[in-house]
Structure formats: C-alpha cells, structure tokens
C-alpha positions in Angstrom: 22.6 31.2 -3.9 19.7 29.3 -4.3 17.8 31.7 -1.9 18.5 34.6 -4.4 17.2 32.4 -7.2 14.1 32.2 -5.2 13.8 35.6 -4.5 14.1 36.8 -7.9 11.6 34.3 -9.3 8.9 36.5 -7.2 10.2 39.8 -7.8 9.5 38.9 -11.9 6.2 37.8 -10.7 3.3 39.7 -11.2 3.0 42.0 -8.2 0.0 42.0 -5.4 -0.2 43.0 -2.1 1.5 39.6 -0.9 4.5 40.1 -2.5 5.1 43.7 -1.7 4.3 42.5 2.2 6.8 40.0 1.6 9.6 42.6 0.3 11.3 42.8 3.6 11.9 39.4 4.1 13.0 39.0 0.6 15.6 41.7 0.8 16.9 40.2 4.2 17.1 36.9 2.6 19.1 38.6 -0.5 21.2 40.6 2.0 22.4 37.5 4.4 23.3 35.7 1.2 27.0 35.1 1.7 27.6 33.5 -1.3 26.4 36.5 -3.6 28.5 39.5 -4.7 27.9 43.1 -3.7 26.9 44.3 -7.0 23.8 41.2 -6.8 22.8 42.8 -3.6 22.7 46.3 -4.4 20.7 45.2 -8.1 18.2 43.4 -6.1 18.0 45.6 -3.1 16.9 48.8 -5.1 14.6 46.6 -7.3 12.8 45.5 -3.7 12.4 48.9 -2.5 10.8 49.8 -5.7 8.3 47.3 -6.0 7.4 48.0 -2.3 7.7 52.2 -2.5 5.3 52.1 -5.5 1.4 52.1 -5.4 0.7 48.5 -6.1 -1.9 49.4 -9.1 1.1 51.7 -10.4 3.4 48.7 -10.5 0.7 46.0 -11.6 0.2 48.3 -14.7 3.9 48.7 -15.3 4.8 45.0 -15.1 1.4 44.0 -17.8 3.1 47.2 -19.8 6.4 45.6 -19.7 6.2 41.8 -20.0 2.5 41.0 -21.0 2.7 43.5 -23.7 5.6 43.6 -24.8 6.7 40.2 -27.0 10.2 41.1 -27.1 10.5 41.8 -23.5 8.7 38.2 -22.8 9.7 36.2 -19.9 9.0 32.9 -21.5 12.7 31.5 -22.5 11.5 30.2 -25.5 9.4 32.9 -27.0 12.6 34.5 -27.7 14.2 31.3 -29.7 10.9 29.9 -31.5 8.7 32.2 -31.6 5.2 30.5 -32.5 6.9 27.7 -34.5 5.8 24.2 -33.5 9.7 23.7 -32.6 8.3 25.4 -29.1 5.8 22.9 -28.4 8.5 20.3 -28.4 10.5 22.6 -26.5 8.3 22.8 -23.6 8.0 19.1 -23.9 11.8 18.2 -22.9 11.8 21.1 -20.3 8.3 19.7 -18.6 10.3 16.0 -18.6 13.7 17.3 -17.4 11.4 19.0 -14.2 9.5 16.0 -14.1 12.9 13.7 -13.6 14.2 15.9 -11.0 10.8 16.0 -8.9 9.7 19.0 -9.7 6.1 19.3 -10.4 4.1 22.4 -12.0 0.5 22.9 -12.7 -1.1 21.7 -16.1 -1.9 25.2 -17.1 1.8 26.6 -16.0 4.3 26.8 -18.8 7.7 25.5 -18.1 9.7 28.1 -19.9 8.6 31.2 -17.5 11.7 32.8 -16.3 10.4 32.4 -12.6 9.3 29.1 -13.1 12.8 28.5 -14.3 14.4 30.2 -11.8 12.7 28.4 -8.7 13.9 25.5 -10.4 17.3 26.1 -10.7 16.9 27.2 -6.6 16.3 23.3 -6.1 20.0 22.4 -7.8 23.1 22.2 -6.5 25.1 25.6 -7.3 27.3 24.4 -9.8 24.2 22.5 -12.1 22.1 25.8 -11.7 25.0 28.2 -12.7 25.3 25.8 -15.8 21.9 25.8 -16.6 21.3 29.4 -16.2 24.3 30.0 -18.4 22.7 28.0 -21.2 20.1 31.3 -21.1 23.3 34.0 -21.1 22.2 35.6 -24.4 18.4 35.8 -23.6 18.9 37.4 -20.3 21.6 40.2 -21.7 19.0 40.9 -24.3 16.7 41.6 -22.2 18.3 43.3 -19.5 19.6 46.0 -22.9 16.2 46.4 -23.9 14.9 46.8 -20.1 18.0 49.5 -19.5 16.7 51.5 -23.0 13.3 52.0 -21.4 15.0 53.1 -18.1 13.3 50.5 -16.3 14.4 49.1 -13.0 13.3 45.5 -13.7 17.3 45.2 -15.7 18.8 45.0 -12.2 16.9 41.4 -12.0 18.7 40.2 -15.3 22.2 42.0 -14.4 22.4 39.9 -10.8 21.1 36.9 -12.6 24.3 37.0 -15.2 26.7 38.0 -12.4 25.4 34.4 -11.0 25.5 32.7 -13.9 28.8 33.6 -14.6 30.6 34.0 -18.2 29.5 36.1 -21.4 26.6 34.9 -23.5 27.2 33.9 -27.5 27.6 37.5 -29.3 26.1 35.9 -32.2 22.7 34.7 -30.6 23.0 37.7 -28.6 22.8 39.6 -31.7 20.1 37.9 -33.2 17.9 38.7 -30.5 19.0 42.6 -30.5 18.3 42.6 -33.7 14.7 41.7 -33.5 12.4 45.2 -33.9 11.3 46.2 -30.4 7.4 46.0 -29.9 5.1 48.6 -29.1 2.7 47.8 -26.1 0.9 50.5 -27.1 0.1 49.2 -30.8 -3.2 47.9 -29.2 -4.0 45.9 -32.8 -0.7 44.0 -33.0 -1.2 42.7 -29.6 -4.7 41.5 -31.0 -3.2 39.5 -33.7 -0.2 38.1 -31.1 -3.4 36.3 -29.4 -4.7 35.1 -32.6 -2.0 33.0 -33.3 -2.1 29.5 -33.1 -1.6 28.0 -29.5 1.6 26.4 -28.5 0.8 22.4 -28.4 3.0 20.3 -26.1 2.9 17.2 -28.3 4.8 15.6 -31.0 8.2 15.4 -32.0 10.1 15.5 -28.5 12.5 12.2 -29.2 13.4 9.6 -26.3 16.4 11.9 -25.9 15.1 15.2 -25.5 15.5 15.9 -21.9 18.2 17.1 -19.8 21.0 20.3 -19.9 22.5 19.4 -23.5 19.2 19.3 -24.7 18.0 22.5 -23.1 21.1 24.2 -24.2 20.1 23.2 -28.3 16.9 24.5 -27.7 17.9 27.7 -26.2 20.6 28.3 -28.7 18.3 28.1 -31.8 18.4 30.4 -34.2 15.8 32.9 -33.1 12.6 32.7 -35.3 14.0 30.8 -38.4 11.4 29.9 -40.6 11.2 26.0 -41.8 8.6 23.9 -43.1 7.1 22.9 -40.0 6.5 26.4 -38.7 2.7 27.2 -37.6 0.8 29.4 -40.1 -1.1 32.2 -37.9 -4.7 31.6 -37.5 -4.3 28.2 -38.7 
C-alpha cells in the first residue's frame, strides 16, 4: 500500500515529461501491490493510461484548469476547511511539526497541506497509521471525487482509490458542508485574480504546545468549513 500512496502522490502532481516517462514503472508498482484490491488497481491503471496517452501540453492544460484555477478542486487540504482564515496558518504549522517529528523534511516554499505531499508522507508510515491519517481526510477526498466525477474527469479515479484504501465512510455532515460550497468557474478570470489578491497565509502564531500529532490533525480537518470568526483574515488587508 505504501508504494501505491507514493504513486498516487505522483499522479496528482503537474504532468511533466518525466512523469509520463515513469508511467510504466508507476503502473507496474500499482499492479504488483499485493495489499491493494482489484478495484483500486483498475482505477489507477486507467488514470496512468490516460495521462500517458495524452499530448503532454493537453495534459498540463487540463491539470491547471482543474486544480490551479478551481478553488473547490484545490489539492491543498486546509483550503477546504479553513479557506483563507488565520486558522489555516496555525494548521499548517501543526502539520509541519508532525512532519518534522517523523523525520520528514519539506522545502521552505512547499505547503505541507498539499495532498501529494501529504500522501508522500503517509507512504513512509506504517500501514495502519497511514490508513488512519488518510481516513481523517475522507470527507475532503469524497467531495473532490464527486466534483471531479461531475466534470467527467479521470482524476476522480485517484480519489476513488484513496477512499478505498482509507476504508470507512466520511462524516456525512462534514461532507455535506463541503458539497454545499458553490462550484468555481475556472474560466472566470476576474474571480481568479481576486483569489490571488487575498492575504497570503502565514505559518506563525497560535499553534500551541500540544498542537501536533494525529488528534490535532483530525480536529483541523473536521473544522466547520470556512466558519466566520473574529480572527478571519480580511481580503487585501
């Protein structure tokens, strides 16, 4: 399973020629994973074949259109539960601390809640712990799968596989909160400009001494979606 989590982390990154060249190896790793079910293997095989079979520039344009220009399809986990509030910065610090305590180092410019990064981290953990942490994101994974499925995107396969690996069912109330969020229009360039003008998230402040670890992560991921509070960051502040 750990190899498969690493494979999915790569499949969810921006398509490059290097990724396309590695698809046969990635697909072989998935198909050879004895801890993986047939459905998960089929989902990921189809995604691998789709990425490898497309013109590279077409694959890149599709990726940007989905994940970079559509906030409701963001691959940053805390975007879906904290938005641009100050709570997101504290949650980032907590997650980075958990990474460091596990000996998992990331670059200073990398955001720790980036899903491919989180999956790479999970691929280094014992299977039971990886599944438990992945399960804490179940409502986000399911929401992303359903949104991608509505767009008839093959990337929904990655999230379907992750749901099966995590096991269990997402919290229905949390999932409904996410799915009730209005969908973005990736072709609305004015709205996209407004997103980039919002205040940058900072990684400081109120993390607290007991902020790290799986229990803290669960609380952060179960936070009421974009609930207004007095500490929310104001746009263009």
